[in-house]
FILUMSE-755233 format. One record per residue (C-alpha): x, y, z; residue in one letter; residue number from 1. Coordinates in steps of 0.001 Angstrom, whole numbers, plus 524288, in hexadecimal, padded with zeros to 5 digits. Layout:
BEGIN
NODE     xx     yy     zz  lummi  rofi
NODE      X      Y      Z      a   NUM
...
END
This chain:
BEGIN
NODE     xx     yy     zz  lummi  rofi
NODE  80000  80000  80000      x     1
NODE  8057B  80D6C  7FC67      x     2
NODE  80613  8168F  8080A      x     3
NODE  80983  824A6  80B0A      x     4
NODE  81023  8290C  81780      x     5
NODE  80816  832A6  81F40      x     6
NODE  810B5  83E42  8227B      x     7
NODE  814EC  83F3F  830A1      x     8
NODE  80E8C  832C3  8355F      x     9
NODE  81592  82771  82EFE      x    10
NODE  8087A  8214A  82BC7      x    11
NODE  80625  81B6C  81E6B      x    12
NODE  7F9D1  81E12  816B1      x    13
NODE  7F65B  81797  809C0      x    14
NODE  7F88A  8202F  7FDF1      x    15
NODE  7EFA6  81868  7F4E0      x    16
NODE  7E134  81C11  7F570      x    17
NODE  7DAF7  80ECD  7F7BD      x    18
NODE  7E534  80B34  801D5      x    19
NODE  7E312  81841  808A6      x    20
NODE  7D46B  815DD  808DD      x    21
NODE  7D695  80835  80E53      x    22
NODE  7DF8F  80D71  81906      x    23
NODE  7D559  8179D  81CCB      x    24
NODE  7CB0B  80CF0  81D61      x    25
NODE  7D3E3  8047F  825DC      x    26
NODE  7D565  80FD7  82F61      x    27
NODE  7C6A0  810FC  83049      x    28
NODE  7C58A  802AD  83430      x    29
NODE  7D0BC  801CA  83DED      x    30
NODE  7CFB2  80195  84CAD      x    31
NODE  7CCE2  8077C  85648      x    32
NODE  7C12C  80E2C  84FD6      x    33
NODE  7BE6B  8081B  84299      x    34
NODE  7B362  80D64  83A58      x    35
NODE  7A89E  8031C  839D2      x    36
NODE  79C1E  80094  83245      x    37
NODE  78FA1  7FC45  83921      x    38
NODE  78B63  7EFB4  83278      x    39
NODE  77F4A  7EDB3  83ACA      x    40
NODE  77591  7F4F1  831E4      x    41
NODE  779AC  7ECD7  8260F      x    42
NODE  77464  7DF44  823EA      x    43
NODE  77F70  7D699  81F66      x    44
NODE  78A07  7DD6E  82763      x    45
NODE  78ED2  7D970  834F6      x    46
NODE  78677  7DF2D  83FD3      x    47
NODE  79117  7E7F1  84591      x    48
NODE  79A74  7F317  84310      x    49
NODE  7A372  7EF38  837E1      x    50
NODE  7B16A  7F3F0  835DC      x    51
NODE  7B247  7F9FE  82868      x    52
NODE  7BC12  7F00A  82371      x    53
NODE  7B2AD  7E524  82725      x    54
NODE  7A79A  7EC64  82058      x    55
NODE  7AFFE  7ED58  8140C      x    56
NODE  7B220  7DEAE  813FD      x    57
NODE  7A396  7DC24  815E2      x    58
NODE  79FDD  7E4E1  80A83      x    59
NODE  7A8E3  7DDEF  800EB      x    60
NODE  7A466  7D080  80558      x    61
NODE  79B5F  7C90F  7FC3E      x    62
NODE  793C6  7C4E2  80852      x    63
NODE  78ED7  7D2D2  80A51      x    64
NODE  782A6  7D56F  801FC      x    65
NODE  7834E  7E0A1  7F843      x    66
NODE  777BD  7E761  7FEC5      x    67
NODE  77F05  7E791  80BBF      x    68
NODE  78B10  7ED34  80533      x    69
NODE  782FE  7F82C  7FF3E      x    70
NODE  77C73  7FB26  80C4C      x    71
NODE  789B6  7FC15  812EC      x    72
NODE  78F25  804B4  80828      x    73
NODE  78371  80DCE  8091C      x    74
NODE  786DA  80F9C  8175B      x    75
NODE  79569  81168  81477      x    76
NODE  792D0  81BDF  80A30      x    77
NODE  78937  822C8  81329      x    78
NODE  79345  822E1  81E25      x    79
NODE  79DF0  827C8  8150A      x    80
NODE  79551  8331D  810BB      x    81
NODE  79057  83639  81E54      x    82
NODE  79AF3  832CD  8281A      x    83
NODE  7A758  83771  821A0      x    84
NODE  7B4BF  832BA  81D1E      x    85
NODE  7B62E  826C4  825E6      x    86
NODE  7AA93  82055  81F44      x    87
NODE  7AF4E  824B3  811DA      x    88
NODE  7BBDA  81D50  814B5      x    89
NODE  7B3CB  811F7  819ED      x    90
NODE  7AC3D  81106  80D21      x    91
NODE  7B8D1  81156  80526      x    92
NODE  7BEDB  806D0  80DA7      x    93
NODE  7B308  7FDE4  80CDC      x    94
NODE  7B32C  7FF78  7FE01      x    95
NODE  7C1E3  7FD18  7FD21      x    96
NODE  7C129  7EF2C  7F787      x    97
NODE  7B8FB  7F3F9  7EC1A      x    98
NODE  7C14E  80029  7EA55      x    99
NODE  7CDCE  7F81F  7E993      x   100
NODE  7C7D2  7EEA7  7DFB9      x   101
NODE  7C380  7FA14  7D757      x   102
NODE  7D0CD  800A3  7D835      x   103
NODE  7D74E  7F424  7D393      x   104
NODE  7CDC8  7F289  7C84C      x   105
NODE  7CFA1  800A4  7C3D6      x   106
NODE  7DE59  7FFC4  7C4DA      x   107
NODE  7DF05  7F95D  7B776      x   108
NODE  7DA7C  805ED  7B0EB      x   109
NODE  7E203  80F80  7B976      x   110
NODE  7EF0B  81453  7B457      x   111
NODE  7F2A7  81D9F  7BF5F      x   112
NODE  7F620  81C06  7CDA8      x   113
NODE  7ED1D  81263  7D492      x   114
NODE  7EBBD  81BF7  7DFE9      x   115
NODE  7E545  825AD  7D6AE      x   116
NODE  7DBD8  81B1A  7D22F      x   117
NODE  7D836  8178F  7E024      x   118
NODE  7D65C  825FE  7E374      x   119
NODE  7CC83  82748  7D872      x   120
NODE  7C5B6  81AE1  7DD03      x   121
NODE  7C418  81F94  7EAFF      x   122
NODE  7C015  82D4A  7E711      x   123
NODE  7B560  8280C  7DE30      x   124
NODE  7B0AD  81EF8  7E90E      x   125
NODE  7B01E  82A00  7F31D      x   126
NODE  7A988  833BF  7EA15      x   127
NODE  79EF5  829EA  7E658      x   128
NODE  79C60  826B3  7F496      x   129
NODE  79758  83495  7F675      x   130
NODE  78D12  833B2  7EBB8      x   131
NODE  78910  82567  7EA6C      x   132
NODE  77AA8  82249  7EC5F      x   133
NODE  77BA0  81823  7F730      x   134
NODE  76DF9  8131F  7F44F      x   135
NODE  7741B  80BD7  7E8F4      x   136
NODE  779FE  7FE3D  7E9A7      x   137
NODE  78838  7FA30  7E7FE      x   138
NODE  78D05  80646  7EF24      x   139
NODE  79B22  80212  7F131      x   140
NODE  79C2A  7FDF1  7E300      x   141
NODE  79730  80B16  7DE35      x   142
NODE  7A114  81253  7E6A9      x   143
NODE  7AC52  80A21  7E190      x   144
NODE  7A73A  80B90  7D3A3      x   145
NODE  7A7D2  81A5E  7D571      x   146
NODE  7B60C  81926  7D94C      x   147
NODE  7B8AC  810C9  7CD53      x   148
NODE  7B246  81AFE  7C494      x   149
NODE  7BB24  82573  7CA54      x   150
NODE  7C6FC  81D2F  7C6D5      x   151
NODE  7C20A  81AEA  7B8F9      x   152
NODE  7BFC4  8297D  7B747      x   153
NODE  7CDC5  82BED  7BBAC      x   154
NODE  7D27B  821DD  7B1C4      x   155
NODE  7CB1C  82956  7A739      x   156
NODE  7D18F  835FF  7AB8F      x   157
NODE  7DED7  82F6A  7AAC3      x   158
NODE  7DBED  82AB9  79CF7      x   159
NODE  7D7AB  83841  798AC      x   160
NODE  7E3D2  83E5C  79E89      x   161
NODE  7EC88  8345B  797C4      x   162
NODE  7E6A2  837E7  78A90      x   163
NODE  7EB0D  84622  78B7B      x   164
NODE  7F804  84903  784D7      x   165
NODE  80040  85207  78D34      x   166
NODE  80EA1  8549A  78F40      x   167
NODE  80E64  8503E  79D5E      x   168
NODE  806CB  846D5  7A5C8      x   169
NODE  7FF04  8479F  7B24B      x   170
NODE  7F6AB  83F53  7BB31      x   171
NODE  7E971  841C5  7C156      x   172
NODE  7EA27  8449D  7CFF8      x   173
NODE  7E42F  839A5  7D80E      x   174
NODE  7D7C7  83C17  7DFB1      x   175
NODE  7DC83  835E9  7EC40      x   176
NODE  7D1E4  83067  7F50F      x   177
NODE  7D797  83684  80146      x   178
NODE  7D503  843E5  7FB09      x   179
NODE  7C678  840CD  7FA67      x   180
NODE  7BF62  849E6  8040C      x   181
NODE  7BAC0  83E8F  80C8D      x   182
NODE  7C8C3  839B3  80E1B      x   183
NODE  7CDDB  8474C  8116C      x   184
NODE  7C377  848B2  81BEF      x   185
NODE  7C667  83B33  82140      x   186
NODE  7D4D1  83E70  822BA      x   187
NODE  7D197  84B85  828FC      x   188
NODE  7C94B  84491  83340      x   189
NODE  7D405  83A8D  8358C      x   190
NODE  7DDDF  845A1  837A3      x   191
NODE  7D493  84CB1  84123      x   192
NODE  7D430  85899  8383E      x   193
NODE  7C55B  857D5  83835      x   194
NODE  7BC1D  8500A  840C3      x   195
NODE  7B25C  845C8  83C03      x   196
NODE  7A71E  84F77  83E09      x   197
NODE  7AE35  859CB  83611      x   198
NODE  7B104  84F97  82BAE      x   199
NODE  7A26D  84C8A  82B33      x   200
NODE  79F46  85B0C  829BE      x   201
NODE  7A8C8  85CDA  81E82      x   202
NODE  7A63F  8503A  81722      x   203
NODE  79771  850D9  8184B      x   204
NODE  79597  85F37  814E7      x   205
NODE  7A0DD  86187  80B7B      x   206
NODE  7A1B7  85466  80472      x   207
NODE  79439  84E2E  805B1      x   208
NODE  78BDC  85A79  8049A      x   209
NODE  784D9  85875  81199      x   210
NODE  77F2E  864E2  8177A      x   211
NODE  786EE  86A6C  822DC      x   212
NODE  77A76  86ADD  82AFC      x   213
NODE  77899  85C36  82912      x   214
NODE  7863E  85906  82DE8      x   215
NODE  78528  862C7  8391C      x   216
NODE  778BA  85BF6  83D74      x   217
NODE  77FB3  84EC3  83CFD      x   218
NODE  78A88  85455  845AB      x   219
NODE  78062  85AF0  84E74      x   220
NODE  7861D  86897  84CDB      x   221
NODE  7817E  8754A  846D7      x   222
NODE  783A1  8787C  83886      x   223
NODE  78C0A  88437  83C46      x   224
NODE  794D1  87BEE  844D4      x   225
NODE  795C6  8715A  83A62      x   226
NODE  799F4  87B80  83076      x   227
NODE  7A443  880F0  839AE      x   228
NODE  7A9C4  87368  83C79      x   229
NODE  7AA2F  87054  82E08      x   230
NODE  7B154  87D04  82AC2      x   231
NODE  7BB46  87ABD  83590      x   232
NODE  7BD7C  86C9A  8314A      x   233
NODE  7BEFB  8705F  822F7      x   234
NODE  7C91A  87AB4  82666      x   235
NODE  7D112  870D4  82E40      x   236
NODE  7CFB5  866D6  8235A      x   237
NODE  7D428  87073  818E5      x   238
NODE  7E02F  87424  820D4      x   239
NODE  7E368  865C7  8233E      x   240
NODE  7E20C  86239  814D2      x   241
NODE  7EAFE  86D64  810A4      x   242
NODE  7F4E9  8692D  81AFA      x   243
NODE  7F495  85B05  8163A      x   244
NODE  7EFCE  85617  82362      x   245
NODE  7E60D  84C84  81D6B      x   246
NODE  7EE8E  8471E  81284      x   247
NODE  7F1D4  83A2A  8193F      x   248
NODE  7E946  83783  824FF      x   249
NODE  7E5A9  829A4  8295C      x   250
NODE  7D6DE  828AD  829CA      x   251
NODE  7CF59  82448  835DC      x   252
NODE  7C0BF  823E4  838DE      x   253
NODE  7BB58  8315C  83CB4      x   254
NODE  7B725  82B90  849C1      x   255
NODE  7C573  8295F  84D05      x   256
NODE  7CA40  83706  8499F      x   257
NODE  7CD7F  84199  85371      x   258
NODE  7C3A2  84C9F  853CE      x   259
NODE  7C8BB  85A85  85339      x   260
NODE  7C75C  86375  85EF8      x   261
NODE  7BA06  868CE  85B7B      x   262
NODE  7AD88  867A1  86382      x   263
NODE  7A3A3  85D01  860BF      x   264
NODE  7960E  86106  85C2E      x   265
NODE  7902E  85E12  86986      x   266
NODE  79A62  865CA  87137      x   267
NODE  798FB  8713C  867C6      x   268
NODE  78A5E  871C1  86A3B      x   269
NODE  78C80  8713A  878EC      x   270
NODE  794A9  87D8F  877EE      x   271
NODE  78980  88439  870C5      x   272
NODE  790FC  8853B  86415      x   273
NODE  78761  87DB5  85BA1      x   274
NODE  78511  88954  85296      x   275
NODE  792AF  88F52  852FC      x   276
NODE  79CDC  88DB7  8485B      x   277
NODE  7A90B  886E2  84D58      x   278
NODE  7B5CB  88E5F  84AAC      x   279
NODE  7C020  887A5  842A5      x   280
NODE  7C89E  88011  84C5B      x   281
NODE  7D758  8802A  84BFA      x   282
NODE  7DD8F  87307  8495E      x   283
NODE  7E552  86DA5  854AA      x   284
END
């Protein structure tokens, strides 16, 4: 496995997209607080909380009916849209067997670096997960098909570029999966640059088009306070991105991250600040 050395820490992190996604998924499933999936509402799954790696194995097993697989994937896509980057990574990890098969099949028509191919594959998968109608069947297959289409479109772009007669040569820049907004937010949470609640505010309102009032109600705070938190978090995130602080950050579940020194919604209300805008905090 190709790895890159994270500056200042001595830790290795995969430099190839699918390997990086697999490492992130492994971190979600490791002790002491692995991310789990509740199998109890789904007929055909064990009646307990399932580690995500066990869920992945169940979904690729021929013993699991197709209808059960679709029901589980509806829940996974819903969680990825609603609950933030950890569940986006969970969905990618559960789909990894199909993604790797597709990457291998498409490798025969790809003339560039395989990392660029895998980047296109993951980007197409993630983009389709935002828009797919989950009332349909074969959900996982449709997501992987979207990734395959992205790769084929990139192959077409390569062919068109090769047909142009120029004095020099160039290559198309890869669309790396860790530059996808969900991955940037996930690394920012893992680095304690933003909190899980702030991640929810940004991803839901900026990426998914959810009204700020809807998210504020979910967090049980006022719209004004939600807007202030979001502005403060976005400023910290922008500074961190420019400083390169989220370039190589091992990913962990949001529940295991350290919250920044800001008040919780309940403590803010107790101080009578429910309708006050929170000033931008200084980073410690």
